[in-house]
KEVEX-342267 format. One record per residue: residue number from 1; residue in three letters; x, y, z of N, C-alpha, C in turn. Coordinates in nm, 2 decimals. Example, Ala and Ser with C-alpha at 12.3 -4.5 7.8 and 13.67 -1.06 7.14 Angstrom:
! residues 2
+-----+-----+--------+--------+--------+--------+--------+--------+--------+--------+--------+
:   k :   r :    npx :    npy :    npz :   capx :   capy :   capz :    cpx :    cpy :    cpz :
+-----+-----+--------+--------+--------+--------+--------+--------+--------+--------+--------+
:   1 : ala :   1.32 :  -0.57 :   0.78 :   1.23 :  -0.45 :   0.78 :   1.32 :  -0.33 :   0.78 :
:   2 : ser :   1.28 :  -0.22 :   0.71 :   1.37 :  -0.11 :   0.71 :   1.29 :   0.00 :   0.79 :
+-----+-----+--------+--------+--------+--------+--------+--------+--------+--------+--------+
END
This chain:
! residues 128
+-----+-----+--------+--------+--------+--------+--------+--------+--------+--------+--------+
:   k :   r :    npx :    npy :    npz :   capx :   capy :   capz :    cpx :    cpy :    cpz :
+-----+-----+--------+--------+--------+--------+--------+--------+--------+--------+--------+
:   1 : unk :   6.74 :   1.65 :  36.85 :   6.73 :   1.64 :  36.75 :   6.79 :   1.74 :  36.66 :
:   2 : unk :   6.86 :   1.76 :  36.56 :   6.91 :   1.88 :  36.49 :   6.84 :   1.95 :  36.43 :
:   3 : unk :   6.86 :   2.08 :  36.40 :   6.76 :   2.18 :  36.34 :   6.79 :   2.14 :  36.21 :
:   4 : unk :   6.67 :   2.17 :  36.11 :   6.73 :   2.13 :  35.96 :   6.81 :   2.25 :  35.91 :
:   5 : unk :   6.77 :   2.39 :  35.96 :   6.84 :   2.50 :  35.94 :   6.97 :   2.50 :  35.97 :
:   6 : unk :   7.01 :   2.49 :  36.10 :   7.14 :   2.55 :  36.11 :   7.21 :   2.43 :  36.18 :
:   7 : unk :   7.13 :   2.29 :  36.23 :   7.20 :   2.16 :  36.24 :   7.23 :   2.19 :  36.41 :
:   8 : unk :   7.20 :   2.29 :  36.47 :   7.19 :   2.27 :  36.61 :   7.14 :   2.19 :  36.71 :
:   9 : unk :   7.15 :   2.12 :  36.78 :   7.10 :   2.01 :  36.87 :   6.97 :   2.11 :  36.90 :
:  10 : unk :   6.84 :   2.04 :  36.94 :   6.75 :   2.10 :  36.99 :   6.66 :   1.99 :  37.05 :
:  11 : unk :   6.60 :   2.03 :  37.18 :   6.51 :   1.93 :  37.18 :   6.36 :   1.93 :  37.09 :
:  12 : unk :   6.34 :   1.79 :  37.13 :   6.24 :   1.74 :  37.03 :   6.09 :   1.80 :  37.02 :
:  13 : unk :   6.07 :   1.85 :  37.16 :   5.95 :   1.91 :  37.16 :   5.93 :   2.06 :  37.13 :
:  14 : unk :   6.04 :   2.11 :  37.10 :   6.04 :   2.29 :  37.08 :   5.98 :   2.32 :  36.93 :
:  15 : unk :   5.90 :   2.41 :  36.92 :   5.84 :   2.46 :  36.82 :   5.94 :   2.52 :  36.71 :
:  16 : unk :   6.05 :   2.61 :  36.78 :   6.14 :   2.67 :  36.69 :   6.26 :   2.65 :  36.76 :
:  17 : unk :   6.36 :   2.67 :  36.68 :   6.53 :   2.66 :  36.71 :   6.56 :   2.78 :  36.78 :
:  18 : unk :   6.62 :   2.75 :  36.95 :   6.65 :   2.86 :  36.97 :   6.76 :   2.95 :  36.91 :
:  19 : unk :   6.86 :   2.89 :  36.85 :   6.96 :   2.97 :  36.76 :   6.90 :   3.05 :  36.67 :
:  20 : unk :   6.87 :   2.98 :  36.58 :   6.81 :   3.06 :  36.43 :   6.68 :   3.10 :  36.43 :
:  21 : unk :   6.59 :   3.03 :  36.54 :   6.44 :   3.09 :  36.52 :   6.38 :   3.04 :  36.40 :
:  22 : unk :   6.42 :   2.93 :  36.37 :   6.35 :   2.85 :  36.25 :   6.27 :   2.75 :  36.29 :
:  23 : unk :   6.11 :   2.77 :  36.22 :   6.02 :   2.70 :  36.29 :   6.07 :   2.54 :  36.27 :
:  24 : unk :   6.05 :   2.44 :  36.34 :   6.10 :   2.30 :  36.33 :   5.99 :   2.23 :  36.34 :
:  25 : unk :   5.98 :   2.15 :  36.24 :   5.87 :   2.02 :  36.23 :   5.88 :   1.93 :  36.33 :
:  26 : unk :   5.74 :   1.94 :  36.38 :   5.74 :   1.83 :  36.51 :   5.70 :   1.69 :  36.42 :
:  27 : unk :   5.81 :   1.64 :  36.46 :   5.78 :   1.47 :  36.40 :   5.74 :   1.42 :  36.52 :
:  28 : unk :   5.58 :   1.33 :  36.45 :   5.51 :   1.27 :  36.58 :   5.60 :   1.16 :  36.61 :
:  29 : unk :   5.60 :   1.09 :  36.70 :   5.70 :   0.97 :  36.75 :   5.60 :   0.87 :  36.70 :
:  30 : unk :   5.67 :   0.77 :  36.64 :   5.60 :   0.66 :  36.60 :   5.57 :   0.53 :  36.70 :
:  31 : unk :   5.49 :   0.49 :  36.72 :   5.49 :   0.38 :  36.82 :   5.60 :   0.25 :  36.79 :
:  32 : unk :   5.64 :   0.19 :  36.87 :   5.71 :   0.08 :  36.82 :   5.68 :  -0.02 :  36.75 :
:  33 : unk :   5.69 :  -0.05 :  36.66 :   5.58 :  -0.15 :  36.60 :   5.65 :  -0.30 :  36.58 :
:  34 : unk :   5.59 :  -0.39 :  36.63 :   5.61 :  -0.53 :  36.63 :   5.67 :  -0.58 :  36.52 :
:  35 : unk :   5.74 :  -0.67 :  36.49 :   5.79 :  -0.72 :  36.37 :   5.66 :  -0.78 :  36.28 :
:  36 : unk :   5.67 :  -0.80 :  36.15 :   5.56 :  -0.84 :  36.10 :   5.53 :  -0.98 :  36.11 :
:  37 : unk :   5.40 :  -0.99 :  36.13 :   5.40 :  -1.15 :  36.16 :   5.37 :  -1.23 :  36.06 :
:  38 : unk :   5.40 :  -1.36 :  36.06 :   5.36 :  -1.44 :  35.95 :   5.24 :  -1.49 :  35.94 :
:  39 : unk :   5.18 :  -1.47 :  35.83 :   5.04 :  -1.51 :  35.79 :   5.01 :  -1.64 :  35.80 :
:  40 : unk :   4.96 :  -1.71 :  35.88 :   4.93 :  -1.86 :  35.91 :   4.84 :  -1.89 :  35.79 :
:  41 : unk :   4.89 :  -2.05 :  35.70 :   4.78 :  -2.07 :  35.63 :   4.73 :  -2.16 :  35.67 :
:  42 : unk :   4.73 :  -2.20 :  35.77 :   4.64 :  -2.30 :  35.85 :   4.69 :  -2.36 :  35.97 :
:  43 : unk :   4.65 :  -2.41 :  36.04 :   4.69 :  -2.48 :  36.16 :   4.80 :  -2.59 :  36.14 :
:  44 : unk :   4.90 :  -2.59 :  36.18 :   5.00 :  -2.69 :  36.15 :   4.96 :  -2.81 :  36.27 :
:  45 : unk :   4.92 :  -2.92 :  36.16 :   4.86 :  -3.03 :  36.26 :   4.99 :  -3.14 :  36.21 :
:  46 : unk :   4.96 :  -3.23 :  36.31 :   5.11 :  -3.34 :  36.30 :   5.03 :  -3.44 :  36.19 :
:  47 : unk :   5.08 :  -3.49 :  36.09 :   5.10 :  -3.57 :  35.99 :   5.05 :  -3.70 :  36.04 :
:  48 : unk :   4.92 :  -3.76 :  36.04 :   4.87 :  -3.84 :  36.09 :   4.85 :  -3.96 :  35.99 :
:  49 : unk :   4.82 :  -3.95 :  35.87 :   4.81 :  -4.06 :  35.77 :   4.90 :  -4.06 :  35.66 :
:  50 : unk :   5.04 :  -4.06 :  35.66 :   5.14 :  -4.01 :  35.55 :   5.12 :  -4.13 :  35.46 :
:  51 : unk :   5.05 :  -4.23 :  35.45 :   5.03 :  -4.29 :  35.35 :   4.93 :  -4.26 :  35.26 :
:  52 : unk :   4.85 :  -4.19 :  35.30 :   4.73 :  -4.11 :  35.23 :   4.80 :  -4.03 :  35.16 :
:  53 : unk :   4.87 :  -3.93 :  35.22 :   4.94 :  -3.79 :  35.13 :   5.02 :  -3.84 :  35.05 :
:  54 : unk :   5.13 :  -3.96 :  35.07 :   5.20 :  -4.04 :  34.98 :   5.16 :  -4.06 :  34.84 :
:  55 : unk :   5.01 :  -4.17 :  34.89 :   4.97 :  -4.21 :  34.77 :   4.90 :  -4.07 :  34.70 :
:  56 : unk :   4.85 :  -3.97 :  34.75 :   4.79 :  -3.85 :  34.67 :   4.91 :  -3.79 :  34.57 :
:  57 : unk :   5.05 :  -3.79 :  34.65 :   5.16 :  -3.72 :  34.57 :   5.21 :  -3.82 :  34.45 :
:  58 : unk :   5.22 :  -3.92 :  34.48 :   5.23 :  -4.03 :  34.38 :   5.14 :  -4.00 :  34.25 :
:  59 : unk :   5.04 :  -4.00 :  34.28 :   4.93 :  -3.99 :  34.18 :   4.92 :  -3.85 :  34.10 :
:  60 : unk :   4.96 :  -3.75 :  34.16 :   5.00 :  -3.60 :  34.11 :   5.13 :  -3.62 :  34.00 :
:  61 : unk :   5.21 :  -3.67 :  34.06 :   5.32 :  -3.67 :  33.98 :   5.38 :  -3.75 :  33.91 :
:  62 : unk :   5.25 :  -3.85 :  33.90 :   5.25 :  -3.98 :  33.79 :   5.20 :  -3.92 :  33.66 :
:  63 : unk :   5.11 :  -3.79 :  33.69 :   5.09 :  -3.76 :  33.57 :   5.17 :  -3.73 :  33.44 :
:  64 : unk :   5.29 :  -3.71 :  33.47 :   5.41 :  -3.68 :  33.42 :   5.41 :  -3.80 :  33.30 :
:  65 : unk :   5.40 :  -3.80 :  33.16 :   5.44 :  -3.90 :  33.11 :   5.55 :  -3.99 :  33.12 :
:  66 : unk :   5.49 :  -4.11 :  33.12 :   5.63 :  -4.25 :  33.16 :   5.65 :  -4.23 :  33.28 :
:  67 : unk :   5.62 :  -4.11 :  33.36 :   5.67 :  -4.13 :  33.53 :   5.55 :  -4.23 :  33.58 :
:  68 : unk :   5.42 :  -4.22 :  33.52 :   5.32 :  -4.31 :  33.57 :   5.35 :  -4.44 :  33.57 :
:  69 : unk :   5.43 :  -4.51 :  33.50 :   5.48 :  -4.63 :  33.50 :   5.50 :  -4.70 :  33.63 :
:  70 : unk :   5.60 :  -4.59 :  33.69 :   5.65 :  -4.62 :  33.83 :   5.55 :  -4.59 :  33.96 :
:  71 : unk :   5.48 :  -4.46 :  33.89 :   5.43 :  -4.43 :  34.05 :   5.29 :  -4.43 :  34.05 :
:  72 : unk :   5.22 :  -4.47 :  33.94 :   5.09 :  -4.54 :  33.93 :   5.07 :  -4.66 :  34.03 :
:  73 : unk :   5.16 :  -4.76 :  34.00 :   5.13 :  -4.88 :  34.14 :   5.18 :  -4.82 :  34.25 :
:  74 : unk :   5.23 :  -4.70 :  34.29 :   5.29 :  -4.68 :  34.39 :   5.17 :  -4.63 :  34.49 :
:  75 : unk :   5.09 :  -4.52 :  34.37 :   4.99 :  -4.47 :  34.42 :   4.90 :  -4.54 :  34.47 :
:  76 : unk :   4.84 :  -4.64 :  34.39 :   4.75 :  -4.76 :  34.43 :   4.82 :  -4.79 :  34.55 :
:  77 : unk :   4.94 :  -4.85 :  34.60 :   4.97 :  -4.94 :  34.69 :   4.94 :  -4.82 :  34.82 :
:  78 : unk :   4.98 :  -4.73 :  34.81 :   4.98 :  -4.63 :  34.93 :   4.86 :  -4.60 :  34.96 :
:  79 : unk :   4.77 :  -4.56 :  34.82 :   4.61 :  -4.54 :  34.88 :   4.54 :  -4.64 :  34.95 :
:  80 : unk :   4.57 :  -4.81 :  34.90 :   4.50 :  -4.92 :  34.98 :   4.59 :  -4.92 :  35.14 :
:  81 : unk :   4.68 :  -4.88 :  35.16 :   4.75 :  -4.86 :  35.31 :   4.68 :  -4.74 :  35.38 :
:  82 : unk :   4.67 :  -4.67 :  35.30 :   4.64 :  -4.54 :  35.36 :   4.47 :  -4.56 :  35.38 :
:  83 : unk :   4.38 :  -4.59 :  35.31 :   4.24 :  -4.64 :  35.36 :   4.23 :  -4.73 :  35.50 :
:  84 : unk :   4.34 :  -4.83 :  35.46 :   4.33 :  -4.91 :  35.56 :   4.36 :  -4.86 :  35.70 :
:  85 : unk :   4.46 :  -4.78 :  35.70 :   4.46 :  -4.70 :  35.80 :   4.36 :  -4.60 :  35.89 :
:  86 : unk :   4.28 :  -4.54 :  35.78 :   4.17 :  -4.45 :  35.81 :   4.07 :  -4.56 :  35.87 :
:  87 : unk :   4.05 :  -4.69 :  35.84 :   3.96 :  -4.77 :  35.87 :   3.99 :  -4.80 :  36.02 :
:  88 : unk :   4.16 :  -4.85 :  36.07 :   4.16 :  -4.88 :  36.20 :   4.20 :  -4.76 :  36.27 :
:  89 : unk :   4.21 :  -4.63 :  36.23 :   4.21 :  -4.51 :  36.29 :   4.11 :  -4.39 :  36.27 :
:  90 : unk :   3.96 :  -4.40 :  36.30 :   3.85 :  -4.33 :  36.21 :   3.91 :  -4.15 :  36.25 :
:  91 : unk :   3.97 :  -4.14 :  36.33 :   3.99 :  -4.01 :  36.39 :   4.12 :  -3.95 :  36.31 :
:  92 : unk :   4.20 :  -4.03 :  36.25 :   4.26 :  -3.99 :  36.12 :   4.23 :  -3.96 :  36.00 :
:  93 : unk :   4.25 :  -3.82 :  35.94 :   4.21 :  -3.82 :  35.83 :   4.26 :  -3.85 :  35.71 :
:  94 : unk :   4.22 :  -3.86 :  35.58 :   4.32 :  -3.88 :  35.49 :   4.25 :  -4.00 :  35.37 :
:  95 : unk :   4.14 :  -4.03 :  35.39 :   4.05 :  -4.12 :  35.32 :   4.04 :  -4.02 :  35.17 :
:  96 : unk :   4.03 :  -3.89 :  35.16 :   4.00 :  -3.84 :  35.04 :   4.10 :  -3.86 :  34.95 :
:  97 : unk :   4.25 :  -3.83 :  35.02 :   4.39 :  -3.85 :  34.96 :   4.42 :  -3.97 :  34.93 :
:  98 : unk :   4.37 :  -4.08 :  34.98 :   4.42 :  -4.22 :  34.97 :   4.29 :  -4.23 :  34.84 :
:  99 : unk :   4.18 :  -4.24 :  34.83 :   4.13 :  -4.25 :  34.71 :   4.13 :  -4.21 :  34.61 :
: 100 : unk :   4.22 :  -4.04 :  34.62 :   4.23 :  -3.98 :  34.49 :   4.36 :  -4.04 :  34.45 :
: 101 : unk :   4.45 :  -4.09 :  34.53 :   4.56 :  -4.16 :  34.48 :   4.54 :  -4.29 :  34.41 :
: 102 : unk :   4.42 :  -4.35 :  34.47 :   4.40 :  -4.48 :  34.40 :   4.35 :  -4.45 :  34.28 :
: 103 : unk :   4.27 :  -4.35 :  34.27 :   4.21 :  -4.34 :  34.12 :   4.30 :  -4.30 :  34.00 :
: 104 : unk :   4.39 :  -4.21 :  34.05 :   4.50 :  -4.12 :  33.99 :   4.57 :  -4.24 :  33.93 :
: 105 : unk :   4.63 :  -4.34 :  34.04 :   4.72 :  -4.43 :  34.00 :   4.66 :  -4.50 :  33.87 :
: 106 : unk :   4.56 :  -4.56 :  33.93 :   4.48 :  -4.67 :  33.81 :   4.47 :  -4.59 :  33.66 :
: 107 : unk :   4.44 :  -4.46 :  33.68 :   4.39 :  -4.39 :  33.54 :   4.55 :  -4.39 :  33.49 :
: 108 : unk :   4.67 :  -4.39 :  33.57 :   4.78 :  -4.35 :  33.49 :   4.83 :  -4.46 :  33.45 :
: 109 : unk :   4.80 :  -4.59 :  33.53 :   4.85 :  -4.72 :  33.49 :   4.83 :  -4.77 :  33.34 :
: 110 : unk :   4.68 :  -4.73 :  33.32 :   4.60 :  -4.78 :  33.21 :   4.67 :  -4.68 :  33.11 :
: 111 : unk :   4.67 :  -4.55 :  33.12 :   4.69 :  -4.41 :  32.98 :   4.85 :  -4.46 :  32.98 :
: 112 : unk :   4.93 :  -4.48 :  33.07 :   5.08 :  -4.50 :  33.06 :   5.12 :  -4.61 :  32.95 :
: 113 : unk :   5.04 :  -4.76 :  33.02 :   5.07 :  -4.86 :  32.95 :   5.01 :  -4.87 :  32.78 :
: 114 : unk :   4.91 :  -4.80 :  32.77 :   4.85 :  -4.78 :  32.64 :   4.94 :  -4.70 :  32.58 :
: 115 : unk :   5.00 :  -4.59 :  32.64 :   5.10 :  -4.53 :  32.54 :   5.23 :  -4.58 :  32.47 :
: 116 : unk :   5.25 :  -4.68 :  32.60 :   5.38 :  -4.75 :  32.55 :   5.34 :  -4.86 :  32.44 :
: 117 : unk :   5.24 :  -4.92 :  32.45 :   5.23 :  -5.02 :  32.38 :   5.19 :  -4.92 :  32.19 :
: 118 : unk :   5.11 :  -4.82 :  32.21 :   5.15 :  -4.73 :  32.09 :   5.27 :  -4.72 :  32.05 :
: 119 : unk :   5.31 :  -4.64 :  32.13 :   5.49 :  -4.67 :  32.08 :   5.57 :  -4.73 :  32.04 :
: 120 : unk :   5.55 :  -4.86 :  32.09 :   5.61 :  -5.00 :  32.04 :   5.55 :  -5.05 :  31.92 :
: 121 : unk :   5.41 :  -5.00 :  31.91 :   5.36 :  -5.06 :  31.77 :   5.42 :  -4.99 :  31.68 :
: 122 : unk :   5.44 :  -4.85 :  31.68 :   5.47 :  -4.75 :  31.59 :   5.64 :  -4.79 :  31.56 :
: 123 : unk :   5.72 :  -4.83 :  31.67 :   5.85 :  -4.86 :  31.61 :   5.88 :  -4.98 :  31.54 :
: 124 : unk :   5.77 :  -5.07 :  31.61 :   5.76 :  -5.21 :  31.52 :   5.69 :  -5.22 :  31.37 :
: 125 : unk :   5.64 :  -5.12 :  31.36 :   5.59 :  -5.11 :  31.20 :   5.67 :  -5.00 :  31.14 :
: 126 : unk :   5.75 :  -4.90 :  31.20 :   5.88 :  -4.81 :  31.13 :   5.98 :  -4.95 :  31.08 :
: 127 : unk :   6.03 :  -5.03 :  31.20 :   6.13 :  -5.11 :  31.17 :   6.09 :  -5.23 :  31.08 :
: 128 : unk :   6.00 :  -5.26 :  31.10 :   5.96 :  -5.37 :  31.05 :   5.89 :  -5.40 :  30.89 :
+-----+-----+--------+--------+--------+--------+--------+--------+--------+--------+--------+
END
């Protein structure tokens, strides 16, 4: 370890430099640190009911106006398939995602079709 005053190499355990008698600061050795661990957000489980998760995702993304015209029916379809999977394999989870997908998909169908009808009615009154 070099002396901070004269730069001469000295042993790390000396209190002062043998060349210039400058007191050296003893640096405590830090224990070797392990690399930081990633904090797990939860156990990574294999996806057992992808239909239910697809229903939920279609239902959520279908909340974008007019995207629900396409994703609403898909959410309902995947939700029904996901519920059937849960009934045949009760150990697999996903019933709540499937139900949420069915409910959101049905609401999106109604809301988007009503919105489309209002737009078309407005265009018909402006043009005609």
